[in-house]
C-alpha positions as CSV (number, residue, x, y, z in Angstrom):
1,M,121.5,50.6,101.5
2,A,118.2,52.2,101.8
3,A,115.5,52.5,98.8
4,V,115.3,56.4,98.7
5,K,114.9,58.8,95.6
6,L,117.8,60.7,94.6
7,A,118.6,63.4,92.5
8,F,121.8,64.3,90.4
9,L,122.4,67.6,88.9
10,G,125.5,68.5,86.8
11,L,126.5,65.7,84.5
12,G,129.8,66.8,83.4
13,L,133.7,65.6,83.3
14,M,132.6,64.0,86.8
15,G,129.0,64.1,87.6
16,A,128.4,61.8,84.7
17,P,130.6,59.0,85.7
18,M,129.7,59.6,89.4
19,A,126.1,59.6,88.4
20,R,126.8,56.5,86.4
21,R,128.0,54.5,89.5
22,L,124.8,55.4,91.6
23,L,122.4,54.0,88.3
24,A,124.7,51.1,88.4
25,A,124.2,50.1,91.9
26,G,120.6,50.2,91.2
27,Q,119.5,53.5,92.9
28,D,116.1,55.4,91.7
29,V,117.9,58.8,90.1
30,T,116.5,61.6,88.6
31,V,118.9,63.5,86.7
32,W,119.1,67.1,84.9
33,N,121.5,69.0,83.4
34,R,121.5,72.6,81.8
35,S,122.1,70.7,77.9
36,P,119.8,68.0,78.4
37,A,121.3,66.0,75.3
38,K,123.8,65.0,78.1
39,A,121.7,63.4,80.1
40,T,120.0,60.9,77.1
41,P,122.4,58.2,78.3
42,F,121.3,58.3,81.6
43,V,117.5,58.4,80.5
44,E,118.5,54.8,78.8
45,A,120.4,53.4,81.8
46,G,117.5,54.0,83.4
47,A,116.8,57.4,85.4
48,R,114.3,60.1,84.9
49,L,114.8,63.3,83.2
50,A,113.6,66.5,84.8
51,A,113.0,69.7,82.8
52,T,113.9,71.9,86.1
53,P,116.3,71.8,89.1
54,A,112.8,72.3,90.9
55,E,111.2,69.0,89.1
56,A,114.5,67.1,89.6
57,A,114.3,67.8,93.4
58,A,110.8,67.3,94.3
59,G,110.4,64.0,96.1
60,A,114.0,63.3,96.2
61,R,115.3,62.5,99.8
62,I,118.9,63.8,98.5
63,V,119.8,65.8,95.8
64,F,123.8,65.3,94.3
65,L,125.2,68.8,93.0
66,N,128.4,68.5,90.7
67,L,128.0,72.1,89.0
68,M,131.3,74.5,87.7
69,D,131.3,76.8,90.6
70,A,129.3,79.0,92.7
71,A,127.9,80.9,90.6
72,A,126.3,78.0,88.9
73,T,125.5,76.6,92.5
74,E,123.7,79.6,93.3
75,A,121.3,79.4,90.0
76,V,120.4,75.9,90.4
77,C,119.1,76.7,94.2
78,F,117.8,79.7,93.5
79,A,116.9,81.2,89.7
80,P,113.6,80.2,88.8
81,G,112.9,76.4,88.2
82,G,115.8,76.5,91.3
83,I,115.7,73.9,94.1
84,A,114.3,76.7,96.2
85,E,111.1,76.3,94.8
86,A,110.7,72.6,95.6
87,P,108.6,72.2,99.3
88,A,111.0,70.1,101.0
89,A,110.2,67.0,103.2
90,D,113.3,66.3,104.8
91,R,116.0,66.8,101.8
92,I,119.6,67.2,102.0
93,V,121.8,68.7,98.7
94,V,125.0,67.1,98.7
95,D,127.3,70.0,96.8
96,H,130.4,68.3,95.1
97,A,131.7,71.5,93.7
98,S,134.6,73.5,94.8
99,I,133.7,76.7,96.3
100,A,135.1,79.0,98.7
101,P,133.9,78.0,102.5
102,D,132.5,81.3,102.9
103,R,130.4,81.3,100.2
104,T,129.3,77.5,100.6
105,R,128.0,78.8,104.1
106,A,125.5,81.5,102.5
107,I,124.4,79.1,99.9
108,A,123.3,76.8,102.8
109,T,122.1,79.6,105.3
110,R,119.7,81.1,102.2
111,L,118.2,77.5,101.1
112,L,117.5,76.6,104.5
113,A,115.7,79.9,105.0
114,A,114.2,79.6,101.6
115,N,112.3,75.8,102.1
116,G,114.3,74.3,104.9
117,T,116.9,72.1,102.8
118,R,119.6,71.2,104.9
119,W,123.5,71.2,103.0
120,V,126.5,69.1,103.3
121,D,129.6,70.6,100.9
122,A,131.4,67.5,99.8
123,P,133.8,68.3,97.1
124,V,135.9,65.1,96.0
125,S,139.6,64.6,95.2
126,G,140.5,61.9,92.6
127,G,139.6,63.1,88.8
128,T,137.8,61.4,86.4
129,R,139.8,58.3,87.2
130,G,138.4,58.2,90.6
131,A,135.0,58.8,89.6
132,S,134.9,55.9,87.3
133,D,136.2,54.1,89.3
134,G,134.5,55.2,92.3
135,T,137.6,55.6,94.4
136,L,137.2,59.5,95.0
137,A,138.1,61.1,98.5
138,V,135.2,63.0,99.8
139,M,135.9,66.0,102.5
140,A,132.3,66.4,104.1
141,G,131.1,69.7,105.8
142,G,127.5,69.8,107.8
143,E,125.7,67.8,110.6
144,A,126.8,64.4,111.4
145,A,123.1,62.8,111.3
146,D,123.1,64.5,107.7
147,I,126.9,63.2,106.8
148,E,125.3,59.7,108.0
149,A,122.5,59.7,106.1
150,I,124.1,59.9,102.6
151,R,127.2,58.0,103.3
152,P,126.0,54.8,101.7
153,Y,124.8,56.7,98.7
154,V,128.1,58.5,98.5
155,M,130.3,55.1,99.1
156,A,128.6,54.2,95.7
157,M,130.9,56.6,94.2
158,A,133.9,57.3,96.7
159,R,136.5,54.9,98.3
160,N,136.1,56.8,101.5
161,L,134.2,60.2,102.9
162,T,135.3,62.0,105.5
163,H,133.3,64.2,108.3
164,L,135.3,67.2,109.2
165,G,133.2,69.8,110.8
166,P,130.1,72.1,109.8
167,V,129.1,73.6,106.8
168,G,132.1,74.9,105.1
169,A,134.7,72.6,106.7
170,G,134.7,70.5,103.3
171,Q,135.5,72.9,101.4
172,T,138.0,74.3,103.4
173,A,140.1,70.7,103.3
174,K,139.4,70.9,99.5
175,L,141.4,73.8,99.1
176,C,143.9,72.4,101.4
177,N,144.0,69.4,99.1
178,Q,144.6,71.9,95.8
179,I,147.2,73.5,97.2
180,I,149.0,69.8,97.3
181,S,147.5,68.9,93.7
182,G,148.6,72.4,92.0
183,S,151.5,72.5,93.4
184,L,152.5,68.9,92.3
185,M,151.7,69.4,89.2
186,S,154.2,72.4,88.2
187,V,156.8,70.3,90.5
188,I,156.1,66.7,88.6
189,A,156.6,69.2,85.8
190,E,159.7,70.3,86.1
191,A,161.1,67.1,86.8
192,V,160.0,65.3,83.6
193,R,161.2,68.4,81.5
194,L,164.5,67.8,83.2
195,A,164.4,64.0,82.6
196,Q,163.5,64.8,79.0
197,N,166.2,67.3,78.7
198,A,168.6,65.4,80.4
199,G,167.6,62.4,77.6
200,I,166.7,59.9,79.9
201,D,163.1,58.3,79.6
202,A,160.7,60.1,81.5
203,A,157.9,57.8,81.5
204,R,160.1,55.5,83.5
205,L,160.5,57.8,86.7
206,P,157.0,56.2,88.2
207,E,158.7,52.6,88.1
208,A,161.8,54.2,89.2
209,F,160.5,56.1,92.1
210,A,157.9,53.0,93.0
211,G,158.1,53.0,96.8
212,G,160.3,55.6,97.1
213,F,159.8,59.4,98.9
214,A,158.9,60.4,95.7
215,D,156.1,57.7,94.6
216,S,152.6,58.9,94.7
217,L,149.3,58.3,92.8
218,P,149.8,61.9,91.2
219,L,153.2,61.0,90.0
220,R,151.6,57.7,88.4
221,L,149.1,59.4,87.2
222,F,150.7,62.9,86.0
223,V,154.2,61.6,84.5
224,P,153.0,59.3,81.9
225,R,150.7,62.4,80.4
226,M,152.8,64.6,80.7
227,A,155.7,62.5,78.9
228,S,153.5,61.5,75.9
229,G,151.5,64.8,75.4
230,N,148.9,62.9,75.7
231,H,145.6,64.8,77.8
232,E,142.6,63.1,76.6
233,P,140.4,62.4,78.0
234,P,141.3,65.1,80.4
235,I,142.2,64.6,83.7
236,G,141.0,68.0,84.9
237,S,141.2,72.1,83.7
238,A,143.6,74.6,84.5
239,A,140.7,76.8,84.7
240,S,139.2,74.9,87.6
241,M,142.6,74.8,89.6
242,V,142.9,78.2,88.8
243,K,139.2,78.9,90.6
244,D,140.6,76.7,93.5
245,L,143.8,78.7,94.1
246,E,142.3,81.7,93.9
247,A,140.1,80.7,96.8
248,V,143.0,79.6,98.6
249,L,145.1,82.8,98.5
250,Q,141.7,84.7,99.4
251,L,140.9,82.3,102.6
252,A,145.1,82.4,103.1
253,A,144.6,86.5,103.5
254,Q,141.5,86.3,105.8
255,T,143.3,83.9,108.1
256,G,147.1,85.2,107.8
257,T,148.2,82.2,106.6
258,P,151.6,82.6,104.1
259,V,151.2,80.3,101.1
260,P,154.0,81.0,98.9
261,M,153.9,77.3,97.2
262,S,150.0,78.0,96.1
263,G,151.0,81.7,95.0
264,L,153.4,80.3,92.4
265,A,150.9,77.4,91.4
266,L,148.3,80.1,90.7
267,Q,150.9,81.9,88.1
268,M,152.0,78.8,86.4
269,L,148.5,77.4,85.3
270,R,147.4,81.1,84.4
271,L,150.6,80.9,82.0
272,T,149.1,78.1,80.9
273,M,145.5,79.4,79.8
274,A,147.5,82.1,78.7
275,R,149.2,80.3,76.1
276,F,147.2,76.9,75.7
277,G,143.9,78.6,75.9
278,A,140.7,78.5,78.6
279,D,140.1,75.3,77.7
280,A,144.1,73.5,78.6
281,E,144.0,70.8,80.7
282,A,146.0,71.4,84.0
283,L,148.6,69.1,83.2
284,M,149.6,70.8,79.8
285,V,151.6,73.1,82.6
286,H,154.3,70.9,82.0
287,S,154.4,72.3,77.7
288,L,155.5,75.6,79.4
289,S,158.9,74.7,79.6
290,E,159.4,72.9,76.0
291,H,162.1,74.2,73.8
292,A,160.6,76.5,70.8
């Protein structure tokens, strides 16, 4: 892996473990976070701290973003002190956030016009555990040469990186991923609740289903949390999944695609937030059916 300067912006639930893996791989990393205090452990681990996104991007060959949504990504790129203010020299931004494909393409076009920075949309799947273990699945959209340039560094954080097409293709694939993941949350919650109400040990369902058609990584991850009611540390927020499923419905309307299961999963997660609060973990969808 060639030694190049990297920057990582956004040290939240997913960004923090991903940035740690880059540092553990011996990479030269500058970090920035909206709340600077969160960056302290990374500085102690050898990263440099930038005061602004522009400062972080200056001199960096690859800039990784892991922010909450499109609004946060646009602010980091175009607000005062944003990446657009940093002179570009063969720079690639790799955006790991989940953003609607059309919004991604608009941001990429605007940043390229501003200072020549190229864009790869690279949303991930695998949750916080995958980020910590380096087993994330990365879906990428962008130019083939840019994908290959970032691949060695992404693979320090992931199990696989798949190039699916031009900018926006990665985000489209992520929405397909969220149809499956979001729907599975509600389906698995239903199975766990039925097991509990019928008097069997729901926590043993993954063991019972191992090797069968119902076996899956989500089943093995979700069932223990649902059965025990333990949601710490969170795997992912209901709000984030709601955002993604709303984008699914928007893209489905644009393409004339029926997505009835996505619509149901979205409403279940909205109910989860209504009952348990805006910060509810997505797997708390299981608790909606709890007897009073």
